[in-house]
C-alpha positions, 0 to 999 in steps of 0.5 A: 471486539474479539481478537479474530474480527480485529485480525480479519479487519487488519488483514483486509486493511493491509490488503487494500493498502498494499493493492493500492500501492501496487496499482500506483507503482504499476502505473508508474512503470507503465509511464516509464516504459513509454517511448517518451516517458512523462512523469506526472508532477504529482507522482512524488506526492503519491509515492510519499503517500504510498510509502506511508500507506505501506508503513501502516499496512506493515504495522497492522500486520505486525500487530497481528503477531500478538495473536500467535 
């Protein structure tokens, strides 16, 4: 696989992961801003997954450094 398609794929993957994380955090903020906030019991697990996804996204971006 050539370098440019790999770079584009890595950027798209990172973008998807970061967009998903942004959505999860946005939902959490909406819940916290309610007059009587209720936290879903699964939020801790989702945030753990989001943290792992963020690490993957940043690692994919870091791998692109070899292209410059």
